[in-house]
N, CA, C and O atoms as CSV, one atom per row, in Angstrom:
chain,resi,resn,atom,element,x,y,z
A,1,MET,N,N,-61.405,20.392,11.118
A,1,MET,CA,C,-60.583,21.577,10.990
A,1,MET,C,C,-58.775,20.427,11.760
A,1,MET,O,O,-59.002,19.558,12.602
A,2,PRO,N,N,-57.830,20.581,11.463
A,2,PRO,CA,C,-56.646,20.441,12.498
A,2,PRO,C,C,-56.185,20.850,13.645
A,2,PRO,O,O,-56.054,22.048,13.899
A,3,SER,N,N,-55.824,19.710,14.636
A,3,SER,CA,C,-55.506,20.328,16.088
A,3,SER,C,C,-54.877,21.533,15.695
A,3,SER,O,O,-55.273,22.363,16.513
A,4,TYR,N,N,-54.163,22.053,14.941
A,4,TYR,CA,C,-53.547,23.222,15.089
A,4,TYR,C,C,-53.713,23.939,13.648
A,4,TYR,O,O,-53.478,23.412,12.561
A,5,SER,N,N,-54.180,25.286,13.885
A,5,SER,CA,C,-54.651,25.977,12.749
A,5,SER,C,C,-54.045,27.589,12.830
A,5,SER,O,O,-53.727,27.756,14.007
A,6,PRO,N,N,-53.868,28.366,12.339
A,6,PRO,CA,C,-53.978,29.767,12.322
A,6,PRO,C,C,-54.967,30.239,12.694
A,6,PRO,O,O,-54.832,31.148,13.513
A,7,LYS,N,N,-56.574,29.807,12.224
A,7,LYS,CA,C,-57.768,30.231,12.333
A,7,LYS,C,C,-58.493,29.958,13.957
A,7,LYS,O,O,-59.591,30.288,14.406
A,8,LEU,N,N,-57.209,29.126,14.635
A,8,LEU,CA,C,-58.121,29.137,15.799
A,8,LEU,C,C,-56.970,30.174,17.004
A,8,LEU,O,O,-56.663,30.075,18.192
A,9,ASN,N,N,-56.680,30.986,16.039
A,9,ASN,CA,C,-55.513,32.190,17.089
A,9,ASN,C,C,-55.107,32.999,16.486
A,9,ASN,O,O,-54.316,32.869,15.551
A,10,LEU,N,N,-55.561,33.981,16.894
A,10,LEU,CA,C,-55.759,35.747,15.655
A,10,LEU,C,C,-54.059,35.800,15.636
A,10,LEU,O,O,-53.394,35.806,14.600
A,11,VAL,N,N,-53.494,35.837,17.044
A,11,VAL,CA,C,-51.789,36.031,16.353
A,11,VAL,C,C,-51.231,35.025,15.940
A,11,VAL,O,O,-50.009,35.173,15.920
A,12,GLU,N,N,-51.551,34.119,15.620
A,12,GLU,CA,C,-51.004,32.839,14.890
A,12,GLU,C,C,-51.394,33.310,13.251
A,12,GLU,O,O,-50.757,32.955,12.260
A,13,CYS,N,N,-52.142,33.858,13.255
A,13,CYS,CA,C,-53.212,34.094,12.002
A,13,CYS,C,C,-52.364,35.594,11.365
A,13,CYS,O,O,-52.108,35.854,10.190
A,14,VAL,N,N,-52.123,36.250,12.360
A,14,VAL,CA,C,-51.441,37.231,11.758
A,14,VAL,C,C,-50.160,37.058,11.282
A,14,VAL,O,O,-49.835,37.537,10.195
A,15,ILE,N,N,-49.357,36.399,12.001
A,15,ILE,CA,C,-47.878,35.710,11.757
A,15,ILE,C,C,-47.948,35.226,10.514
A,15,ILE,O,O,-47.325,35.800,9.620
A,16,HIS,N,N,-48.792,33.976,10.219
A,16,HIS,CA,C,-49.304,33.344,8.986
A,16,HIS,C,C,-49.333,33.968,8.007
A,16,HIS,O,O,-48.743,33.512,7.027
A,17,LEU,N,N,-50.208,35.567,7.883
A,17,LEU,CA,C,-50.362,36.304,7.006
A,17,LEU,C,C,-48.540,36.945,6.600
A,17,LEU,O,O,-47.872,36.939,5.567
A,18,LEU,N,N,-48.331,37.347,7.760
A,18,LEU,CA,C,-47.044,38.034,7.428
A,18,LEU,C,C,-45.629,37.046,6.799
A,18,LEU,O,O,-44.632,37.390,6.164
A,19,ARG,N,N,-46.126,35.606,7.348
A,19,ARG,CA,C,-45.097,35.026,6.312
A,19,ARG,C,C,-45.273,34.997,4.840
A,19,ARG,O,O,-44.324,34.851,4.068
A,20,LEU,N,N,-46.649,35.155,4.423
A,20,LEU,CA,C,-47.256,34.819,3.188
A,20,LEU,C,C,-47.223,36.221,2.011
A,20,LEU,O,O,-47.073,36.321,0.794
A,21,ARG,N,N,-47.435,37.101,3.067
A,21,ARG,CA,C,-47.201,38.484,2.311
A,21,ARG,C,C,-45.803,39.335,2.410
A,21,ARG,O,O,-45.515,40.292,1.692
A,22,CYS,N,N,-45.128,38.868,3.287
A,22,CYS,CA,C,-43.855,40.117,3.096
A,22,CYS,C,C,-42.579,38.579,3.352
A,22,CYS,O,O,-41.525,38.846,2.774
A,23,LEU,N,N,-42.545,37.439,3.924
A,23,LEU,CA,C,-41.446,36.549,3.577
A,23,LEU,C,C,-41.199,35.679,2.704
A,23,LEU,O,O,-40.073,35.278,2.408
A,24,HIS,N,N,-42.180,35.344,2.252
A,24,HIS,CA,C,-42.409,33.758,1.524
A,24,HIS,C,C,-42.067,33.595,0.529
A,24,HIS,O,O,-42.452,32.602,-0.088
A,25,HIS,N,N,-41.057,34.663,-0.124
A,25,HIS,CA,C,-40.404,35.126,-1.714
A,25,HIS,C,C,-38.839,35.769,-1.362
A,25,HIS,O,O,-38.142,36.313,-2.218
A,26,LEU,N,N,-38.418,35.578,0.159
A,26,LEU,CA,C,-37.679,36.575,0.057
A,26,LEU,C,C,-35.977,35.413,-0.084
A,26,LEU,O,O,-35.801,34.400,0.593
A,27,PRO,N,N,-35.245,35.822,-0.847
A,27,PRO,CA,C,-33.873,35.274,-1.271
A,27,PRO,C,C,-33.349,34.262,0.055
A,27,PRO,O,O,-33.706,34.554,1.196
A,28,LEU,N,N,-32.688,33.352,-0.143
A,28,LEU,CA,C,-32.049,32.817,1.209
A,28,LEU,C,C,-31.021,33.453,2.003
A,28,LEU,O,O,-30.728,33.132,3.155
A,29,GLY,N,N,-30.487,34.380,1.313
A,29,GLY,CA,C,-29.703,34.896,2.024
A,29,GLY,C,C,-29.758,36.020,2.957
A,29,GLY,O,O,-28.827,36.495,3.608
A,30,THR,N,N,-31.496,36.524,2.916
A,30,THR,CA,C,-31.762,37.957,4.109
A,30,THR,C,C,-31.675,37.505,5.171
A,30,THR,O,O,-31.906,36.396,5.652
A,31,THR,N,N,-31.167,38.835,5.703
A,31,THR,CA,C,-30.692,39.079,7.047
A,31,THR,C,C,-31.788,39.194,7.762
A,31,THR,O,O,-32.907,39.302,7.259
A,32,LEU,N,N,-31.514,39.176,9.173
A,32,LEU,CA,C,-32.793,39.624,9.893
A,32,LEU,C,C,-32.907,41.336,9.894
A,32,LEU,O,O,-33.884,41.967,10.297
A,33,THR,N,N,-31.931,41.784,9.461
A,33,THR,CA,C,-32.107,43.425,9.563
A,33,THR,C,C,-32.750,43.862,8.325
A,33,THR,O,O,-33.500,44.836,8.378
A,34,GLN,N,N,-32.545,43.253,7.204
A,34,GLN,CA,C,-33.025,42.931,5.917
A,34,GLN,C,C,-34.937,43.205,5.833
A,34,GLN,O,O,-35.784,44.001,5.426
A,35,ILE,N,N,-34.764,41.861,6.566
A,35,ILE,CA,C,-36.425,41.351,7.269
A,35,ILE,C,C,-37.036,42.785,7.861
A,35,ILE,O,O,-38.012,43.407,7.441
A,36,LYS,N,N,-36.316,43.047,8.762
A,36,LYS,CA,C,-36.747,43.765,9.578
A,36,LYS,C,C,-37.301,45.122,8.962
A,36,LYS,O,O,-38.466,45.485,9.121
A,37,GLN,N,N,-36.454,45.757,8.323
A,37,GLN,CA,C,-36.610,47.052,7.344
A,37,GLN,C,C,-37.739,46.408,6.432
A,37,GLN,O,O,-38.486,47.327,6.093
A,38,GLN,N,N,-38.105,45.371,5.974
A,38,GLN,CA,C,-39.278,45.490,4.966
A,38,GLN,C,C,-40.240,45.087,5.936
A,38,GLN,O,O,-41.354,45.299,5.458
A,39,LEU,N,N,-40.298,44.740,6.758
A,39,LEU,CA,C,-41.471,44.544,7.916
A,39,LEU,C,C,-41.978,46.076,8.143
A,39,LEU,O,O,-43.147,46.463,8.165
A,40,HIS,N,N,-40.541,47.008,8.339
A,40,HIS,CA,C,-41.125,48.208,8.851
A,40,HIS,C,C,-41.750,49.243,7.618
A,40,HIS,O,O,-42.648,50.081,7.688
A,41,GLU,N,N,-40.976,48.866,6.584
A,41,GLU,CA,C,-41.618,49.444,5.340
A,41,GLU,C,C,-43.182,49.125,4.871
A,41,GLU,O,O,-44.021,49.885,4.387
A,42,PHE,N,N,-43.238,48.021,5.129
A,42,PHE,CA,C,-45.090,47.504,5.007
A,42,PHE,C,C,-45.676,47.952,5.482
A,42,PHE,O,O,-46.516,48.529,4.792
A,43,PHE,N,N,-45.803,48.115,6.902
A,43,PHE,CA,C,-46.307,48.580,7.972
A,43,PHE,C,C,-46.634,50.191,7.826
A,43,PHE,O,O,-47.697,50.757,8.080
A,44,ALA,N,N,-45.095,50.899,7.222
A,44,ALA,CA,C,-45.687,52.344,7.591
A,44,ALA,C,C,-46.549,52.353,6.404
A,44,ALA,O,O,-47.552,52.979,6.748
A,45,ALA,N,N,-46.715,51.861,4.795
A,45,ALA,CA,C,-47.151,52.022,3.981
A,45,ALA,C,C,-48.738,51.139,3.832
A,45,ALA,O,O,-49.650,51.443,3.063
A,46,ASN,N,N,-48.720,50.306,4.544
A,46,ASN,CA,C,-49.844,49.342,4.511
A,46,ASN,C,C,-50.974,49.211,5.635
A,46,ASN,O,O,-50.270,48.751,6.534
A,47,GLN,N,N,-52.071,49.293,6.108
A,47,GLN,CA,C,-52.613,48.358,6.881
A,47,GLN,C,C,-52.966,47.128,6.885
A,47,GLN,O,O,-53.701,46.696,5.996
A,48,PHE,N,N,-52.425,46.213,8.056
A,48,PHE,CA,C,-52.426,44.908,7.638
A,48,PHE,C,C,-53.789,44.083,7.411
A,48,PHE,O,O,-54.184,43.322,6.527
A,49,LEU,N,N,-54.353,44.605,8.671
A,49,LEU,CA,C,-55.983,43.829,9.032
A,49,LEU,C,C,-56.695,45.023,9.469
A,49,LEU,O,O,-56.341,45.880,10.279
A,50,SER,N,N,-58.125,44.887,8.552
A,50,SER,CA,C,-58.803,46.294,9.064
A,50,SER,C,C,-59.537,45.666,10.325
A,50,SER,O,O,-59.462,44.508,10.736
A,51,ALA,N,N,-60.224,46.672,10.802
A,51,ALA,CA,C,-61.326,46.368,11.826
A,51,ALA,C,C,-62.209,45.123,11.826
A,51,ALA,O,O,-62.294,44.258,12.699
A,52,GLU,N,N,-62.779,45.208,10.785
A,52,GLU,CA,C,-63.673,44.270,10.265
A,52,GLU,C,C,-62.844,42.889,10.278
A,52,GLU,O,O,-62.931,42.075,11.198
A,53,GLN,N,N,-62.111,42.744,9.256
A,53,GLN,CA,C,-61.085,41.440,9.393
A,53,GLN,C,C,-60.406,41.061,10.810
A,53,GLN,O,O,-59.749,40.021,10.866
A,54,VAL,N,N,-60.527,41.770,11.810
A,54,VAL,CA,C,-60.193,41.487,13.328
A,54,VAL,C,C,-60.675,40.971,13.678
A,54,VAL,O,O,-60.306,39.867,14.079
A,55,GLN,N,N,-62.401,41.640,13.807
A,55,GLN,CA,C,-63.386,41.442,14.582
A,55,GLN,C,C,-63.976,39.845,13.913
A,55,GLN,O,O,-64.332,38.927,14.652
A,56,ASN,N,N,-63.982,39.784,12.752
A,56,ASN,CA,C,-64.699,38.345,11.768
A,56,ASN,C,C,-63.778,37.547,12.345
A,56,ASN,O,O,-64.375,36.655,12.949
A,57,SER,N,N,-62.551,37.436,12.453
A,57,SER,CA,C,-61.684,36.313,13.275
A,57,SER,C,C,-61.957,36.268,14.368
A,57,SER,O,O,-61.714,35.124,14.751
A,58,LEU,N,N,-62.316,36.821,15.103
A,58,LEU,CA,C,-62.358,36.795,16.294
A,58,LEU,C,C,-63.670,36.582,16.859
A,58,LEU,O,O,-63.874,36.353,18.052
A,59,ASN,N,N,-64.741,36.682,15.767
A,59,ASN,CA,C,-66.309,36.060,16.012
A,59,ASN,C,C,-65.914,34.597,15.494
A,59,ASN,O,O,-66.669,33.722,15.916
A,60,PHE,N,N,-65.261,34.323,14.969
A,60,PHE,CA,C,-64.875,32.554,14.156
A,60,PHE,C,C,-64.918,31.773,14.898
A,60,PHE,O,O,-65.496,30.692,15.009
A,61,ILE,N,N,-63.479,33.021,16.126
A,61,ILE,CA,C,-62.618,31.749,17.320
A,61,ILE,C,C,-63.916,31.694,18.297
A,61,ILE,O,O,-64.039,30.564,18.768
A,62,PHE,N,N,-64.685,32.393,18.630
A,62,PHE,CA,C,-64.958,32.397,19.384
A,62,PHE,C,C,-66.763,31.650,19.030
A,62,PHE,O,O,-67.563,31.503,19.954
A,63,SER,N,N,-67.061,31.318,17.747
A,63,SER,CA,C,-68.173,30.686,17.721
A,63,SER,C,C,-67.775,29.382,17.994
A,63,SER,O,O,-68.737,28.629,18.141
A,64,LEU,N,N,-66.833,28.930,18.096
A,64,LEU,CA,C,-66.012,27.694,18.264
A,64,LEU,C,C,-66.025,27.393,19.684
A,64,LEU,O,O,-65.619,26.258,19.936
A,65,VAL,N,N,-66.373,28.085,20.667
A,65,VAL,CA,C,-66.380,27.531,22.159
A,65,VAL,C,C,-67.789,27.292,22.691
A,65,VAL,O,O,-68.681,28.131,22.561
A,66,PRO,N,N,-67.924,26.334,23.184
A,66,PRO,CA,C,-68.983,25.865,23.439
A,66,PRO,C,C,-69.801,27.076,24.526
A,66,PRO,O,O,-70.933,26.853,24.957
């Protein structure tokens, strides 16, 4: 595994998934206000990660600690 990986930090994993799901294909001229609105709408309509997904991610991270 590389020295930096979103798999090693739950917050980085969430940021990575947000980029993929919400920000990756935005037009170049998109403003921060538009991005903020899009993220608010996304979270109002969707559950981002289930409790099981969070627990699985944490279990994976903790399994790496000796």
